[in-house]
C-alpha positions as CSV (number, residue, x, y, z in Angstrom):
1,M,-60.2,37.0,54.4
2,P,-60.5,36.6,50.6
3,R,-58.4,33.9,49.0
4,R,-55.8,35.0,46.6
5,R,-55.6,33.4,43.2
6,A,-52.6,31.1,42.7
7,T,-49.8,32.6,40.7
8,L,-46.4,31.6,39.3
9,F,-43.4,33.9,39.8
10,R,-40.4,34.4,37.7
11,G,-37.7,36.9,38.7
12,D,-35.7,37.0,35.5
13,L,-37.9,39.4,33.6
14,P,-36.4,42.8,32.6
15,G,-37.4,45.6,35.0
16,S,-39.2,43.3,37.4
17,D,-38.1,41.3,40.5
18,S,-41.1,39.1,40.1
19,W,-43.9,38.6,37.6
20,P,-47.2,37.1,38.7
21,L,-48.6,34.8,36.2
22,P,-52.1,33.6,37.1
23,L,-52.7,29.9,36.9
24,P,-55.8,28.9,34.9
25,G,-58.9,28.0,36.6
26,P,-60.5,24.5,36.4
27,A,-62.2,25.1,33.1
28,D,-60.1,28.1,31.8
29,R,-63.3,30.1,31.2
30,Q,-63.1,33.5,29.8
31,D,-66.7,34.6,30.5
32,A,-67.4,34.4,26.8
33,Q,-70.2,31.8,26.9
34,V,-73.0,31.9,24.3
35,R,-75.7,31.8,27.0
36,E,-78.7,32.2,24.7
37,M,-78.5,30.0,21.6
38,N,-82.0,30.5,20.2
39,G,-82.0,32.8,17.2
40,R,-78.2,32.9,16.8
41,V,-76.4,32.2,13.5
42,A,-73.7,29.5,13.1
43,V,-71.4,28.6,10.2
44,V,-70.3,25.0,9.9
45,T,-67.6,24.1,7.4
46,G,-67.4,20.5,6.3
47,A,-71.1,20.3,7.0
48,G,-71.8,17.8,4.2
49,G,-71.7,14.8,6.5
50,G,-70.1,13.2,9.6
51,I,-69.3,15.4,12.5
52,G,-70.1,18.6,10.7
53,R,-73.6,17.5,9.8
54,E,-74.3,16.4,13.4
55,I,-73.0,19.7,14.8
56,A,-75.3,21.5,12.4
57,L,-78.3,19.4,13.6
58,A,-77.4,19.8,17.3
59,L,-77.2,23.6,16.8
60,S,-80.6,23.6,15.0
61,R,-82.3,21.8,17.8
62,R,-81.3,24.8,20.0
63,G,-82.9,27.2,17.6
64,V,-79.7,28.3,15.8
65,Q,-79.8,29.2,12.1
66,V,-77.1,27.3,10.3
67,A,-75.0,28.2,7.2
68,C,-73.9,24.8,5.9
69,A,-70.6,25.0,4.0
70,D,-69.0,22.1,2.2
71,V,-66.9,21.5,-0.9
72,R,-69.6,19.1,-2.1
73,R,-72.9,20.8,-3.0
74,E,-75.1,17.7,-2.6
75,G,-73.8,17.1,1.0
76,A,-74.3,20.7,2.1
77,E,-77.8,20.8,0.6
78,E,-78.8,17.6,2.3
79,T,-77.6,18.9,5.7
80,A,-79.5,22.2,5.2
81,R,-82.6,20.2,4.4
82,L,-82.2,18.1,7.6
83,V,-81.5,21.3,9.6
84,R,-84.8,22.8,8.4
85,S,-86.8,19.7,9.1
86,T,-85.1,19.0,12.5
87,G,-85.0,22.5,14.0
88,G,-87.4,24.4,11.9
89,V,-84.8,27.1,11.5
90,L,-83.3,29.0,8.5
91,A,-80.5,27.1,6.8
92,S,-78.4,28.1,3.9
93,T,-76.1,26.2,1.6
94,H,-72.6,27.4,0.5
95,V,-70.1,25.5,-1.7
96,V,-66.7,26.5,-0.4
97,D,-63.2,25.1,-0.6
98,V,-61.7,26.2,2.7
99,S,-58.1,26.1,1.3
100,S,-59.0,29.2,-0.7
101,A,-58.9,32.4,1.4
102,E,-60.9,34.2,-1.3
103,Q,-63.7,31.6,-1.1
104,V,-63.8,31.8,2.7
105,R,-64.0,35.6,2.7
106,G,-66.9,35.2,0.2
107,L,-68.5,32.8,2.6
108,A,-68.4,35.4,5.4
109,D,-69.9,38.0,3.2
110,A,-72.7,35.6,2.0
111,V,-73.6,34.6,5.5
112,V,-74.0,38.2,6.7
113,A,-76.0,39.0,3.6
114,E,-78.4,36.1,4.1
115,H,-78.6,35.7,7.9
116,G,-77.7,39.2,9.0
117,A,-74.9,38.1,11.4
118,C,-72.7,35.3,12.6
119,H,-72.3,34.3,16.2
120,V,-70.7,30.8,16.0
121,L,-68.0,29.6,13.6
122,V,-67.2,25.9,13.5
123,N,-64.0,25.2,11.5
124,N,-64.7,21.5,11.0
125,A,-63.7,20.8,7.4
126,G,-60.8,18.4,7.2
127,V,-59.1,15.5,5.4
128,T,-56.7,12.7,6.5
129,S,-53.8,10.6,5.4
130,A,-52.1,7.5,6.7
131,G,-48.7,5.8,6.2
132,S,-45.0,6.4,6.5
133,F,-43.8,10.0,6.2
134,E,-41.1,8.8,3.8
135,K,-43.7,7.5,1.4
136,E,-45.8,10.7,1.4
137,T,-45.6,12.9,-1.6
138,L,-45.1,16.6,-1.3
139,E,-48.3,17.2,-3.3
140,D,-50.3,15.2,-0.7
141,I,-48.6,17.1,2.2
142,H,-49.5,20.4,0.7
143,W,-53.0,19.2,0.1
144,I,-53.7,18.2,3.7
145,M,-51.9,21.3,5.1
146,D,-54.0,23.6,2.8
147,I,-57.3,22.2,4.1
148,N,-56.6,21.2,7.7
149,V,-54.4,24.2,8.7
150,W,-55.0,27.0,6.3
151,G,-58.8,26.2,6.3
152,V,-58.9,26.9,10.0
153,V,-56.7,30.0,9.6
154,H,-58.8,31.3,6.7
155,G,-62.0,30.8,8.7
156,C,-60.8,32.6,11.8
157,H,-59.3,35.5,9.8
158,A,-62.4,36.0,7.7
159,F,-65.0,35.7,10.5
160,L,-63.3,37.4,13.5
161,P,-64.3,40.9,12.3
162,V,-67.9,39.7,12.1
163,L,-67.8,37.9,15.4
164,R,-66.5,40.9,17.2
165,Q,-69.7,42.8,16.3
166,Q,-71.8,40.4,18.5
167,D,-72.5,40.5,22.2
168,E,-71.6,36.8,22.5
169,A,-69.7,34.7,19.9
170,H,-67.7,31.5,19.7
171,I,-65.2,29.7,17.5
172,V,-64.8,25.9,17.4
173,N,-61.7,24.5,15.8
174,M,-61.6,20.8,15.0
175,A,-58.3,19.1,15.9
176,S,-57.9,15.4,16.6
177,M,-56.6,13.0,19.2
178,V,-53.3,13.0,17.2
179,G,-53.1,16.7,17.9
180,L,-52.5,15.6,21.6
181,L,-49.8,13.1,20.7
182,G,-48.2,12.6,17.4
183,L,-49.1,9.1,16.1
184,P,-46.3,7.3,14.2
185,H,-47.2,6.5,10.6
186,N,-49.7,9.4,10.7
187,A,-47.1,12.1,10.9
188,V,-48.5,14.5,8.3
189,Y,-52.0,14.4,9.7
190,A,-50.7,14.7,13.2
191,M,-48.6,17.7,12.1
192,T,-51.7,19.5,10.9
193,K,-53.8,18.8,14.0
194,G,-50.9,19.8,16.3
195,A,-50.8,23.1,14.4
196,V,-54.5,23.5,14.9
197,R,-54.1,22.9,18.6
198,S,-51.3,25.4,19.1
199,F,-53.0,28.0,16.9
200,S,-56.3,27.6,18.8
201,E,-54.8,27.8,22.3
202,A,-52.8,30.9,21.4
203,L,-55.8,32.6,19.7
204,R,-58.0,31.8,22.7
205,G,-55.5,33.7,24.9
206,E,-55.6,36.6,22.5
207,L,-59.4,36.8,22.8
208,V,-59.4,37.3,26.5
209,G,-61.6,40.2,27.4
210,S,-63.5,40.0,24.2
211,P,-67.0,38.5,23.7
212,I,-65.5,35.6,21.7
213,G,-64.8,32.2,23.2
214,L,-62.8,29.4,21.5
215,T,-63.0,25.7,21.9
216,T,-60.5,23.1,20.5
217,V,-62.0,19.7,19.9
218,F,-59.9,16.5,20.0
219,P,-62.0,13.6,18.7
220,G,-61.0,10.0,18.8
221,A,-62.3,7.5,16.3
222,H,-65.8,8.4,15.1
223,R,-68.0,7.1,12.4
224,T,-67.5,9.6,9.6
225,G,-66.7,9.5,5.9
226,I,-63.3,11.2,6.3
227,T,-61.4,8.0,5.3
228,E,-63.0,7.9,1.9
229,S,-60.9,10.8,0.7
230,A,-57.7,9.7,2.6
231,R,-54.3,9.9,1.0
232,G,-51.0,8.3,1.9
233,S,-49.4,4.9,1.5
234,Q,-51.9,3.3,3.9
235,R,-55.0,5.0,2.6
236,A,-56.5,1.7,1.4
237,L,-56.1,0.2,4.8
238,L,-57.6,3.3,6.4
239,Q,-60.6,3.2,4.0
240,D,-61.2,-0.5,4.7
241,M,-61.2,0.2,8.5
242,G,-63.8,2.9,8.0
243,R,-66.0,0.5,6.0
244,H,-65.5,-2.5,8.3
245,R,-68.7,-3.9,9.9
246,M,-67.1,-3.5,13.3
247,A,-66.6,0.2,12.7
248,S,-70.1,0.9,14.0
249,V,-69.3,-0.9,17.2
250,M,-65.7,0.3,17.8
251,M,-66.2,4.0,16.7
252,R,-68.2,6.6,18.5
253,S,-71.3,8.2,17.1
254,P,-70.6,11.7,15.8
255,A,-74.0,12.8,17.3
256,K,-72.7,12.4,20.8
257,L,-69.6,14.5,20.0
258,A,-71.9,17.1,18.5
259,E,-73.8,17.5,21.7
260,Q,-70.5,17.8,23.6
261,V,-69.4,20.6,21.2
262,V,-72.6,22.6,21.6
263,T,-72.3,22.3,25.4
264,A,-68.7,23.6,25.1
265,I,-70.0,26.6,23.2
266,E,-72.6,27.3,25.8
267,K,-70.1,27.0,28.7
268,D,-67.0,28.4,26.9
269,R,-64.9,25.3,27.5
270,A,-61.3,25.5,26.2
271,R,-61.3,21.9,24.9
272,V,-63.3,18.8,24.3
273,V,-61.4,15.5,24.4
274,A,-63.9,12.9,23.1
275,G,-63.6,9.2,23.3
276,V,-61.6,6.7,25.3
277,D,-58.8,6.5,22.7
278,A,-58.4,10.3,22.7
279,R,-58.3,10.4,26.5
280,V,-55.7,7.6,26.5
281,L,-53.4,9.6,24.2
282,D,-54.1,12.7,26.3
283,V,-52.8,10.9,29.4
284,W,-49.9,9.4,27.5
285,S,-48.8,12.8,26.3
286,R,-48.7,14.0,29.9
287,M,-47.1,10.9,31.5
288,A,-44.6,10.0,28.8
289,P,-44.2,13.1,26.6
290,G,-42.4,12.3,23.4
291,R,-42.3,8.6,24.0
292,T,-43.9,7.4,20.8
293,G,-41.5,4.5,20.1
294,P,-43.9,1.8,21.5
295,L,-46.7,3.2,19.3
296,G,-44.4,3.2,16.3
297,R,-43.7,-0.5,16.7
298,I,-47.5,-1.1,16.6
299,T,-48.4,1.2,13.8
300,G,-45.4,0.1,11.8
301,R,-46.7,-3.5,11.4
302,A,-49.3,-2.4,8.8
303,E,-46.6,-0.5,6.9
304,R,-44.3,-3.5,6.8
305,G,-47.2,-5.6,5.6
């Protein structure tokens, strides 16, 4: 006798005595895997270094053409050069500020014109801040929101019509471990990554039945240059931590994360939680939701000097 899929029932819906709500499977797959990567076209924002560069390289090793987009021309050009030398595939360079909807729409047009299609969109561009919320300026809050949240929204809005034309396609949205649990004295950054998480989970559900999959990535501490442009009252401390000689030991390699991301694209995984620190916050958020007081006592020490 065939097994029935587990469901939840609610009897309070208008016009229905019970409403079956299917429980997600182990990997929440939507049958939207990009099974064949060779010859596909990917767009990576924030490709000028760090995680974005490593994702571009990991994709190129699988034969994927890469459109390298970054606000810094020199970084994007260097990544494109590495992509061509590593994967022997076509790579293009695009100078784009993802906070501008017009520039991101222009990126979509340019990619189709140069590569003929787009199968994978990696919304990786992001910035960070650190310090007490009360010491944040509204200017800095708008700055980080425009890039971390609106950058993802602009990317999805501009590229979804292009992705829908493909037989297989995928979106990767970069969140953070603080999108799993709001970290005190990192409230503004956590807000942006929590928004990316909720938006991505909702959009993945909307894409059910389409050829488009979506993965949300929650990295822990990785060796990237994101701290160099940090804002907030504790930006100097954050920058010093990123430059510390122990950073190479305590932080993960972005190359390992990049391989996890590409595997998630191939298998249509709903999320990637990368790093022990990220997994700890993930468990904390489930076991003690909202209990951030103990963390606040720890993170507040730096703020108090």
